[in-house]
mmCIF file of the N, C-alpha and C atoms, coordinates in Angstrom:
data_MODEL
# 
_entry.id   MODEL 
# 
loop_
_atom_site.group_PDB 
_atom_site.id 
_atom_site.type_symbol 
_atom_site.label_atom_id 
_atom_site.label_alt_id 
_atom_site.label_comp_id 
_atom_site.label_asym_id 
_atom_site.label_entity_id 
_atom_site.label_seq_id 
_atom_site.pdbx_PDB_ins_code 
_atom_site.Cartn_x 
_atom_site.Cartn_y 
_atom_site.Cartn_z 
_atom_site.occupancy 
_atom_site.B_iso_or_equiv 
_atom_site.pdbx_formal_charge 
_atom_site.auth_seq_id 
_atom_site.auth_comp_id 
_atom_site.auth_asym_id 
_atom_site.auth_atom_id 
_atom_site.pdbx_PDB_model_num 
ATOM 1   N N  . MET A 1 1  ? 0.756   -1.234  -0.061 1.00 0.00 ? 1  MET A N  1 
ATOM 2   C CA . MET A 1 1  ? 0.022   -0.081  -0.045 1.00 0.00 ? 1  MET A CA 1 
ATOM 3   C C  . MET A 1 1  ? 0.868   1.328   0.015  1.00 0.00 ? 1  MET A C  1 
ATOM 4   N N  . ALA A 1 2  ? 1.886   1.310   0.807  1.00 0.00 ? 2  ALA A N  1 
ATOM 5   C CA . ALA A 1 2  ? 2.745   2.389   0.948  1.00 0.00 ? 2  ALA A CA 1 
ATOM 6   C C  . ALA A 1 2  ? 3.464   2.744   -0.428 1.00 0.00 ? 2  ALA A C  1 
ATOM 7   N N  . ALA A 1 3  ? 3.809   1.703   -1.146 1.00 0.00 ? 3  ALA A N  1 
ATOM 8   C CA . ALA A 1 3  ? 4.469   1.826   -2.531 1.00 0.00 ? 3  ALA A CA 1 
ATOM 9   C C  . ALA A 1 3  ? 3.499   2.481   -3.399 1.00 0.00 ? 3  ALA A C  1 
ATOM 10  N N  . ARG A 1 4  ? 2.140   2.416   -3.171 1.00 0.00 ? 4  ARG A N  1 
ATOM 11  C CA . ARG A 1 4  ? 1.203   2.997   -4.024 1.00 0.00 ? 4  ARG A CA 1 
ATOM 12  C C  . ARG A 1 4  ? 0.714   4.329   -3.472 1.00 0.00 ? 4  ARG A C  1 
ATOM 13  N N  . GLY A 1 5  ? 1.396   4.943   -2.659 1.00 0.00 ? 5  GLY A N  1 
ATOM 14  C CA . GLY A 1 5  ? 1.029   6.228   -2.088 1.00 0.00 ? 5  GLY A CA 1 
ATOM 15  C C  . GLY A 1 5  ? -0.032  6.150   -1.028 1.00 0.00 ? 5  GLY A C  1 
ATOM 16  N N  . LYS A 1 6  ? -0.419  5.019   -0.511 1.00 0.00 ? 6  LYS A N  1 
ATOM 17  C CA . LYS A 1 6  ? -1.435  4.927   0.529  1.00 0.00 ? 6  LYS A CA 1 
ATOM 18  C C  . LYS A 1 6  ? -0.744  4.679   1.879  1.00 0.00 ? 6  LYS A C  1 
ATOM 19  N N  . THR A 1 7  ? -1.364  5.209   2.871  1.00 0.00 ? 7  THR A N  1 
ATOM 20  C CA . THR A 1 7  ? -0.879  5.148   4.283  1.00 0.00 ? 7  THR A CA 1 
ATOM 21  C C  . THR A 1 7  ? -1.163  3.689   4.671  1.00 0.00 ? 7  THR A C  1 
ATOM 22  N N  . ALA A 1 8  ? -0.014  3.068   5.349  1.00 0.00 ? 8  ALA A N  1 
ATOM 23  C CA . ALA A 1 8  ? -0.205  1.774   5.910  1.00 0.00 ? 8  ALA A CA 1 
ATOM 24  C C  . ALA A 1 8  ? 0.303   1.711   7.307  1.00 0.00 ? 8  ALA A C  1 
ATOM 25  N N  . VAL A 1 9  ? -0.536  0.930   8.172  1.00 0.00 ? 9  VAL A N  1 
ATOM 26  C CA . VAL A 1 9  ? -0.229  0.711   9.541  1.00 0.00 ? 9  VAL A CA 1 
ATOM 27  C C  . VAL A 1 9  ? -0.356  -0.717  9.690  1.00 0.00 ? 9  VAL A C  1 
ATOM 28  N N  . ALA A 1 10 ? 0.559   -1.399  10.468 1.00 0.00 ? 10 ALA A N  1 
ATOM 29  C CA . ALA A 1 10 ? 0.526   -2.718  10.852 1.00 0.00 ? 10 ALA A CA 1 
ATOM 30  C C  . ALA A 1 10 ? -0.095  -2.796  12.299 1.00 0.00 ? 10 ALA A C  1 
ATOM 31  N N  . VAL A 1 11 ? -1.006  -3.616  12.559 1.00 0.00 ? 11 VAL A N  1 
ATOM 32  C CA . VAL A 1 11 ? -1.627  -3.597  13.856 1.00 0.00 ? 11 VAL A CA 1 
ATOM 33  C C  . VAL A 1 11 ? -1.072  -5.022  14.315 1.00 0.00 ? 11 VAL A C  1 
ATOM 34  N N  . VAL A 1 12 ? -0.292  -4.977  15.476 1.00 0.00 ? 12 VAL A N  1 
ATOM 35  C CA . VAL A 1 12 ? 0.345   -6.212  15.985 1.00 0.00 ? 12 VAL A CA 1 
ATOM 36  C C  . VAL A 1 12 ? 0.202   -6.115  17.556 1.00 0.00 ? 12 VAL A C  1 
ATOM 37  N N  . THR A 1 13 ? 0.431   -7.241  18.239 1.00 0.00 ? 13 THR A N  1 
ATOM 38  C CA . THR A 1 13 ? 0.442   -7.249  19.588 1.00 0.00 ? 13 THR A CA 1 
ATOM 39  C C  . THR A 1 13 ? 1.894   -7.211  20.006 1.00 0.00 ? 13 THR A C  1 
ATOM 40  N N  . GLU A 1 14 ? 2.131   -6.749  21.223 1.00 0.00 ? 14 GLU A N  1 
ATOM 41  C CA . GLU A 1 14 ? 3.460   -6.547  21.786 1.00 0.00 ? 14 GLU A CA 1 
ATOM 42  C C  . GLU A 1 14 ? 4.484   -7.679  21.355 1.00 0.00 ? 14 GLU A C  1 
ATOM 43  N N  . GLU A 1 15 ? 4.015   -8.866  21.495 1.00 0.00 ? 15 GLU A N  1 
ATOM 44  C CA . GLU A 1 15 ? 4.703   -10.054 21.357 1.00 0.00 ? 15 GLU A CA 1 
ATOM 45  C C  . GLU A 1 15 ? 5.456   -10.115 19.832 1.00 0.00 ? 15 GLU A C  1 
ATOM 46  N N  . PHE A 1 16 ? 4.697   -9.483  18.950 1.00 0.00 ? 16 PHE A N  1 
ATOM 47  C CA . PHE A 1 16 ? 5.062   -9.516  17.558 1.00 0.00 ? 16 PHE A CA 1 
ATOM 48  C C  . PHE A 1 16 ? 5.716   -8.406  16.917 1.00 0.00 ? 16 PHE A C  1 
ATOM 49  N N  . VAL A 1 17 ? 6.028   -7.316  17.848 1.00 0.00 ? 17 VAL A N  1 
ATOM 50  C CA . VAL A 1 17 ? 6.731   -6.070  17.323 1.00 0.00 ? 17 VAL A CA 1 
ATOM 51  C C  . VAL A 1 17 ? 8.072   -6.474  16.646 1.00 0.00 ? 17 VAL A C  1 
ATOM 52  N N  . PRO A 1 18 ? 8.999   -7.217  17.245 1.00 0.00 ? 18 PRO A N  1 
ATOM 53  C CA . PRO A 1 18 ? 10.281  -7.417  16.625 1.00 0.00 ? 18 PRO A CA 1 
ATOM 54  C C  . PRO A 1 18 ? 10.125  -8.248  15.218 1.00 0.00 ? 18 PRO A C  1 
ATOM 55  N N  . LEU A 1 19 ? 9.011   -9.077  15.163 1.00 0.00 ? 19 LEU A N  1 
ATOM 56  C CA . LEU A 1 19 ? 8.823   -9.776  13.762 1.00 0.00 ? 19 LEU A CA 1 
ATOM 57  C C  . LEU A 1 19 ? 8.351   -8.823  12.829 1.00 0.00 ? 19 LEU A C  1 
ATOM 58  N N  . ALA A 1 20 ? 7.387   -7.903  13.232 1.00 0.00 ? 20 ALA A N  1 
ATOM 59  C CA . ALA A 1 20 ? 6.775   -6.857  12.273 1.00 0.00 ? 20 ALA A CA 1 
ATOM 60  C C  . ALA A 1 20 ? 7.975   -5.942  11.820 1.00 0.00 ? 20 ALA A C  1 
ATOM 61  N N  . GLU A 1 21 ? 8.879   -5.554  12.722 1.00 0.00 ? 21 GLU A N  1 
ATOM 62  C CA . GLU A 1 21 ? 9.978   -4.581  12.368 1.00 0.00 ? 21 GLU A CA 1 
ATOM 63  C C  . GLU A 1 21 ? 10.945  -5.308  11.307 1.00 0.00 ? 21 GLU A C  1 
ATOM 64  N N  . ILE A 1 22 ? 11.245  -6.546  11.550 1.00 0.00 ? 22 ILE A N  1 
ATOM 65  C CA . ILE A 1 22 ? 12.053  -7.485  10.572 1.00 0.00 ? 22 ILE A CA 1 
ATOM 66  C C  . ILE A 1 22 ? 11.460  -7.456  9.266  1.00 0.00 ? 22 ILE A C  1 
ATOM 67  N N  . MET A 1 23 ? 10.121  -7.826  9.321  1.00 0.00 ? 23 MET A N  1 
ATOM 68  C CA . MET A 1 23 ? 9.356   -7.964  8.006  1.00 0.00 ? 23 MET A CA 1 
ATOM 69  C C  . MET A 1 23 ? 9.358   -6.651  7.256  1.00 0.00 ? 23 MET A C  1 
ATOM 70  N N  . ALA A 1 24 ? 9.082   -5.572  8.019  1.00 0.00 ? 24 ALA A N  1 
ATOM 71  C CA . ALA A 1 24 ? 9.072   -4.228  7.298  1.00 0.00 ? 24 ALA A CA 1 
ATOM 72  C C  . ALA A 1 24 ? 10.416  -3.889  6.595  1.00 0.00 ? 24 ALA A C  1 
ATOM 73  N N  . ARG A 1 25 ? 11.525  -4.142  7.390  1.00 0.00 ? 25 ARG A N  1 
ATOM 74  C CA . ARG A 1 25 ? 12.843  -3.874  6.792  1.00 0.00 ? 25 ARG A CA 1 
ATOM 75  C C  . ARG A 1 25 ? 13.081  -4.812  5.569  1.00 0.00 ? 25 ARG A C  1 
ATOM 76  N N  . ASN A 1 26 ? 12.743  -6.006  5.716  1.00 0.00 ? 26 ASN A N  1 
ATOM 77  C CA . ASN A 1 26 ? 12.817  -6.941  4.487  1.00 0.00 ? 26 ASN A CA 1 
ATOM 78  C C  . ASN A 1 26 ? 12.031  -6.571  3.267  1.00 0.00 ? 26 ASN A C  1 
ATOM 79  N N  . MET A 1 27 ? 10.972  -5.907  3.536  1.00 0.00 ? 27 MET A N  1 
ATOM 80  C CA . MET A 1 27 ? 10.032  -5.443  2.479  1.00 0.00 ? 27 MET A CA 1 
ATOM 81  C C  . MET A 1 27 ? 10.473  -3.954  2.061  1.00 0.00 ? 27 MET A C  1 
ATOM 82  N N  . GLU A 1 28 ? 11.630  -3.550  2.569  1.00 0.00 ? 28 GLU A N  1 
ATOM 83  C CA . GLU A 1 28 ? 12.033  -2.141  2.279  1.00 0.00 ? 28 GLU A CA 1 
ATOM 84  C C  . GLU A 1 28 ? 11.025  -1.106  2.787  1.00 0.00 ? 28 GLU A C  1 
ATOM 85  N N  . ARG A 1 29 ? 10.469  -1.374  3.908  1.00 0.00 ? 29 ARG A N  1 
ATOM 86  C CA . ARG A 1 29 ? 9.551   -0.339  4.515  1.00 0.00 ? 29 ARG A CA 1 
ATOM 87  C C  . ARG A 1 29 ? 9.914   -0.231  5.939  1.00 0.00 ? 29 ARG A C  1 
ATOM 88  N N  . PRO A 1 30 ? 11.168  0.319   6.217  1.00 0.00 ? 30 PRO A N  1 
ATOM 89  C CA . PRO A 1 30 ? 11.653  0.361   7.656  1.00 0.00 ? 30 PRO A CA 1 
ATOM 90  C C  . PRO A 1 30 ? 11.009  1.337   8.463  1.00 0.00 ? 30 PRO A C  1 
ATOM 91  N N  . GLY A 1 31 ? 10.276  2.285   7.789  1.00 0.00 ? 31 GLY A N  1 
ATOM 92  C CA . GLY A 1 31 ? 9.405   3.255   8.596  1.00 0.00 ? 31 GLY A CA 1 
ATOM 93  C C  . GLY A 1 31 ? 7.984   2.943   8.742  1.00 0.00 ? 31 GLY A C  1 
ATOM 94  N N  . LEU A 1 32 ? 7.612   1.690   8.530  1.00 0.00 ? 32 LEU A N  1 
ATOM 95  C CA . LEU A 1 32 ? 6.258   1.249   8.643  1.00 0.00 ? 32 LEU A CA 1 
ATOM 96  C C  . LEU A 1 32 ? 5.764   1.553   10.045 1.00 0.00 ? 32 LEU A C  1 
ATOM 97  N N  . ARG A 1 33 ? 4.610   2.204   10.095 1.00 0.00 ? 33 ARG A N  1 
ATOM 98  C CA . ARG A 1 33 ? 3.986   2.548   11.423 1.00 0.00 ? 33 ARG A CA 1 
ATOM 99  C C  . ARG A 1 33 ? 3.340   1.304   11.994 1.00 0.00 ? 33 ARG A C  1 
ATOM 100 N N  . LEU A 1 34 ? 3.475   1.194   13.314 1.00 0.00 ? 34 LEU A N  1 
ATOM 101 C CA . LEU A 1 34 ? 2.852   0.091   14.001 1.00 0.00 ? 34 LEU A CA 1 
ATOM 102 C C  . LEU A 1 34 ? 1.865   0.576   14.980 1.00 0.00 ? 34 LEU A C  1 
ATOM 103 N N  . CYS A 1 35 ? 0.711   -0.160  15.117 1.00 0.00 ? 35 CYS A N  1 
ATOM 104 C CA . CYS A 1 35 ? -0.169  0.039   16.176 1.00 0.00 ? 35 CYS A CA 1 
ATOM 105 C C  . CYS A 1 35 ? -0.027  -1.097  17.094 1.00 0.00 ? 35 CYS A C  1 
ATOM 106 N N  . VAL A 1 36 ? 0.479   -0.971  18.308 1.00 0.00 ? 36 VAL A N  1 
ATOM 107 C CA . VAL A 1 36 ? 0.915   -2.046  19.184 1.00 0.00 ? 36 VAL A CA 1 
ATOM 108 C C  . VAL A 1 36 ? -0.213  -2.235  20.187 1.00 0.00 ? 36 VAL A C  1 
ATOM 109 N N  . LEU A 1 37 ? -0.888  -3.488  20.231 1.00 0.00 ? 37 LEU A N  1 
ATOM 110 C CA . LEU A 1 37 ? -1.851  -3.829  21.285 1.00 0.00 ? 37 LEU A CA 1 
ATOM 111 C C  . LEU A 1 37 ? -1.292  -4.732  22.200 1.00 0.00 ? 37 LEU A C  1 
ATOM 112 N N  . PRO A 1 38 ? -1.906  -4.777  23.392 1.00 0.00 ? 38 PRO A N  1 
ATOM 113 C CA . PRO A 1 38 ? -1.389  -5.697  24.500 1.00 0.00 ? 38 PRO A CA 1 
ATOM 114 C C  . PRO A 1 38 ? -1.455  -7.182  24.007 1.00 0.00 ? 38 PRO A C  1 
ATOM 115 N N  . TYR A 1 39 ? -0.586  -7.880  24.656 1.00 0.00 ? 39 TYR A N  1 
ATOM 116 C CA . TYR A 1 39 ? -0.478  -9.400  24.328 1.00 0.00 ? 39 TYR A CA 1 
ATOM 117 C C  . TYR A 1 39 ? -0.788  -10.091 25.577 1.00 0.00 ? 39 TYR A C  1 
ATOM 118 N N  . PRO A 1 40 ? -1.642  -11.122 25.529 1.00 0.00 ? 40 PRO A N  1 
ATOM 119 C CA . PRO A 1 40 ? -2.246  -11.713 24.385 1.00 0.00 ? 40 PRO A CA 1 
ATOM 120 C C  . PRO A 1 40 ? -3.608  -11.177 24.354 1.00 0.00 ? 40 PRO A C  1 
ATOM 121 N N  . LEU A 1 41 ? -4.241  -11.219 23.155 1.00 0.00 ? 41 LEU A N  1 
ATOM 122 C CA . LEU A 1 41 ? -5.607  -10.912 23.106 1.00 0.00 ? 41 LEU A CA 1 
ATOM 123 C C  . LEU A 1 41 ? -6.543  -12.062 22.959 1.00 0.00 ? 41 LEU A C  1 
ATOM 124 N N  . ASP A 1 42 ? -6.153  -13.243 22.509 1.00 0.00 ? 42 ASP A N  1 
ATOM 125 C CA . ASP A 1 42 ? -6.999  -14.355 22.316 1.00 0.00 ? 42 ASP A CA 1 
ATOM 126 C C  . ASP A 1 42 ? -7.555  -15.025 23.531 1.00 0.00 ? 42 ASP A C  1 
ATOM 127 N N  . THR A 1 43 ? -6.852  -14.764 24.659 1.00 0.00 ? 43 THR A N  1 
ATOM 128 C CA . THR A 1 43 ? -7.186  -15.483 25.894 1.00 0.00 ? 43 THR A CA 1 
ATOM 129 C C  . THR A 1 43 ? -8.018  -14.492 26.774 1.00 0.00 ? 43 THR A C  1 
ATOM 130 N N  . ARG A 1 44 ? -8.196  -13.276 26.334 1.00 0.00 ? 44 ARG A N  1 
ATOM 131 C CA . ARG A 1 44 ? -8.993  -12.240 27.213 1.00 0.00 ? 44 ARG A CA 1 
ATOM 132 C C  . ARG A 1 44 ? -10.412 -12.362 26.938 1.00 0.00 ? 44 ARG A C  1 
ATOM 133 N N  . PRO A 1 45 ? -11.302 -12.044 27.818 1.00 0.00 ? 45 PRO A N  1 
ATOM 134 C CA . PRO A 1 45 ? -12.709 -12.061 27.571 1.00 0.00 ? 45 PRO A CA 1 
ATOM 135 C C  . PRO A 1 45 ? -13.136 -11.078 26.559 1.00 0.00 ? 45 PRO A C  1 
ATOM 136 N N  . GLU A 1 46 ? -14.198 -11.241 25.846 1.00 0.00 ? 46 GLU A N  1 
ATOM 137 C CA . GLU A 1 46 ? -14.690 -10.391 24.664 1.00 0.00 ? 46 GLU A CA 1 
ATOM 138 C C  . GLU A 1 46 ? -14.747 -8.973  25.248 1.00 0.00 ? 46 GLU A C  1 
ATOM 139 N N  . PRO A 1 47 ? -15.358 -8.736  26.362 1.00 0.00 ? 47 PRO A N  1 
ATOM 140 C CA . PRO A 1 47 ? -15.500 -7.312  26.941 1.00 0.00 ? 47 PRO A CA 1 
ATOM 141 C C  . PRO A 1 47 ? -14.254 -6.692  27.036 1.00 0.00 ? 47 PRO A C  1 
ATOM 142 N N  . GLU A 1 48 ? -13.247 -7.338  27.539 1.00 0.00 ? 48 GLU A N  1 
ATOM 143 C CA . GLU A 1 48 ? -11.900 -6.767  27.714 1.00 0.00 ? 48 GLU A CA 1 
ATOM 144 C C  . GLU A 1 48 ? -11.317 -6.340  26.362 1.00 0.00 ? 48 GLU A C  1 
ATOM 145 N N  . VAL A 1 49 ? -11.365 -7.274  25.437 1.00 0.00 ? 49 VAL A N  1 
ATOM 146 C CA . VAL A 1 49 ? -10.880 -7.011  24.003 1.00 0.00 ? 49 VAL A CA 1 
ATOM 147 C C  . VAL A 1 49 ? -11.499 -5.815  23.428 1.00 0.00 ? 49 VAL A C  1 
ATOM 148 N N  . ARG A 1 50 ? -12.796 -5.718  23.661 1.00 0.00 ? 50 ARG A N  1 
ATOM 149 C CA . ARG A 1 50 ? -13.549 -4.446  23.146 1.00 0.00 ? 50 ARG A CA 1 
ATOM 150 C C  . ARG A 1 50 ? -13.134 -3.311  23.820 1.00 0.00 ? 50 ARG A C  1 
ATOM 151 N N  . ARG A 1 51 ? -12.877 -3.248  25.052 1.00 0.00 ? 51 ARG A N  1 
ATOM 152 C CA . ARG A 1 51 ? -12.225 -2.073  25.719 1.00 0.00 ? 51 ARG A CA 1 
ATOM 153 C C  . ARG A 1 51 ? -10.930 -1.664  25.200 1.00 0.00 ? 51 ARG A C  1 
ATOM 154 N N  . ILE A 1 52 ? -10.069 -2.662  24.911 1.00 0.00 ? 52 ILE A N  1 
ATOM 155 C CA . ILE A 1 52 ? -8.814  -2.472  24.236 1.00 0.00 ? 52 ILE A CA 1 
ATOM 156 C C  . ILE A 1 52 ? -8.921  -1.855  23.053 1.00 0.00 ? 52 ILE A C  1 
ATOM 157 N N  . ALA A 1 53 ? -9.843  -2.466  22.167 1.00 0.00 ? 53 ALA A N  1 
ATOM 158 C CA . ALA A 1 53 ? -10.116 -1.778  20.874 1.00 0.00 ? 53 ALA A CA 1 
ATOM 159 C C  . ALA A 1 53 ? -10.569 -0.425  20.855 1.00 0.00 ? 53 ALA A C  1 
ATOM 160 N N  . GLN A 1 54 ? -11.332 -0.026  21.762 1.00 0.00 ? 54 GLN A N  1 
ATOM 161 C CA . GLN A 1 54 ? -11.900 1.355   21.924 1.00 0.00 ? 54 GLN A CA 1 
ATOM 162 C C  . GLN A 1 54 ? -10.642 2.244   22.452 1.00 0.00 ? 54 GLN A C  1 
ATOM 163 N N  . ARG A 1 55 ? -9.749  1.817   23.337 1.00 0.00 ? 55 ARG A N  1 
ATOM 164 C CA . ARG A 1 55 ? -8.736  2.518   23.857 1.00 0.00 ? 55 ARG A CA 1 
ATOM 165 C C  . ARG A 1 55 ? -7.636  2.786   22.684 1.00 0.00 ? 55 ARG A C  1 
ATOM 166 N N  . PHE A 1 56 ? -7.496  1.906   21.763 1.00 0.00 ? 56 PHE A N  1 
ATOM 167 C CA . PHE A 1 56 ? -6.467  2.018   20.808 1.00 0.00 ? 56 PHE A CA 1 
ATOM 168 C C  . PHE A 1 56 ? -6.990  2.699   19.383 1.00 0.00 ? 56 PHE A C  1 
ATOM 169 N N  . TRP A 1 57 ? -8.350  2.740   19.283 1.00 0.00 ? 57 TRP A N  1 
ATOM 170 C CA . TRP A 1 57 ? -8.919  3.216   18.059 1.00 0.00 ? 57 TRP A CA 1 
ATOM 171 C C  . TRP A 1 57 ? -8.341  4.579   17.627 1.00 0.00 ? 57 TRP A C  1 
ATOM 172 N N  . GLY A 1 58 ? -8.363  5.502   18.609 1.00 0.00 ? 58 GLY A N  1 
ATOM 173 C CA . GLY A 1 58 ? -7.898  6.855   18.219 1.00 0.00 ? 58 GLY A CA 1 
ATOM 174 C C  . GLY A 1 58 ? -6.396  6.836   17.754 1.00 0.00 ? 58 GLY A C  1 
ATOM 175 N N  . SER A 1 59 ? -5.559  5.996   18.403 1.00 0.00 ? 59 SER A N  1 
ATOM 176 C CA . SER A 1 59 ? -4.125  6.024   17.932 1.00 0.00 ? 59 SER A CA 1 
ATOM 177 C C  . SER A 1 59 ? -3.926  5.354   16.561 1.00 0.00 ? 59 SER A C  1 
ATOM 178 N N  . LEU A 1 60 ? -4.876  4.431   16.338 1.00 0.00 ? 60 LEU A N  1 
ATOM 179 C CA . LEU A 1 60 ? -4.799  3.830   14.956 1.00 0.00 ? 60 LEU A CA 1 
ATOM 180 C C  . LEU A 1 60 ? -5.198  4.750   13.925 1.00 0.00 ? 60 LEU A C  1 
ATOM 181 N N  . LEU A 1 61 ? -6.317  5.555   14.098 1.00 0.00 ? 61 LEU A N  1 
ATOM 182 C CA . LEU A 1 61 ? -6.688  6.556   13.171 1.00 0.00 ? 61 LEU A CA 1 
ATOM 183 C C  . LEU A 1 61 ? -5.660  7.658   13.014 1.00 0.00 ? 61 LEU A C  1 
ATOM 184 N N  . GLN A 1 62 ? -5.003  8.068   14.113 1.00 0.00 ? 62 GLN A N  1 
ATOM 185 C CA . GLN A 1 62 ? -3.935  9.088   14.013 1.00 0.00 ? 62 GLN A CA 1 
ATOM 186 C C  . GLN A 1 62 ? -2.776  8.542   13.228 1.00 0.00 ? 62 GLN A C  1 
ATOM 187 N N  . ALA A 1 63 ? -2.371  7.273   13.358 1.00 0.00 ? 63 ALA A N  1 
ATOM 188 C CA . ALA A 1 63 ? -1.304  6.705   12.605 1.00 0.00 ? 63 ALA A CA 1 
ATOM 189 C C  . ALA A 1 63 ? -1.634  6.595   11.127 1.00 0.00 ? 63 ALA A C  1 
ATOM 190 N N  . LEU A 1 64 ? -2.933  6.451   10.834 1.00 0.00 ? 64 LEU A N  1 
ATOM 191 C CA . LEU A 1 64 ? -3.353  6.480   9.485  1.00 0.00 ? 64 LEU A CA 1 
ATOM 192 C C  . LEU A 1 64 ? -3.485  7.857   8.816  1.00 0.00 ? 64 LEU A C  1 
ATOM 193 N N  . GLY A 1 65 ? -3.334  8.818   9.725  1.00 0.00 ? 65 GLY A N  1 
ATOM 194 C CA . GLY A 1 65 ? -3.378  10.209  9.228  1.00 0.00 ? 65 GLY A CA 1 
ATOM 195 C C  . GLY A 1 65 ? -4.827  10.897  9.142  1.00 0.00 ? 65 GLY A C  1 
ATOM 196 N N  . VAL A 1 66 ? -5.727  10.210  9.911  1.00 0.00 ? 66 VAL A N  1 
ATOM 197 C CA . VAL A 1 66 ? -7.168  10.761  9.826  1.00 0.00 ? 66 VAL A CA 1 
ATOM 198 C C  . VAL A 1 66 ? -7.203  11.908  10.882 1.00 0.00 ? 66 VAL A C  1 
ATOM 199 N N  . PRO A 1 67 ? -7.662  13.019  10.361 1.00 0.00 ? 67 PRO A N  1 
ATOM 200 C CA . PRO A 1 67 ? -7.792  14.198  11.257 1.00 0.00 ? 67 PRO A CA 1 
ATOM 201 C C  . PRO A 1 67 ? -8.752  13.946  12.396 1.00 0.00 ? 67 PRO A C  1 
ATOM 202 N N  . SER A 1 68 ? -8.388  14.541  13.620 1.00 0.00 ? 68 SER A N  1 
ATOM 203 C CA . SER A 1 68 ? -9.227  14.221  14.736 1.00 0.00 ? 68 SER A CA 1 
ATOM 204 C C  . SER A 1 68 ? -10.226 15.411  14.858 1.00 0.00 ? 68 SER A C  1 
# 
């Protein structure tokens, strides 16, 4: 997407930040923006995951360049 002039943000959990950074460098996108969520998500109750999503929604929009 970034190669086409589109804003790109990778959404990852804390555990996968190093892998995301390696992949971004390997794809010649070292400046790829990351939205980092807490780890783990899959074992948390749905209401908690929804609260996390609400908490990080604004930072994701900001990383995408959406005006507030």
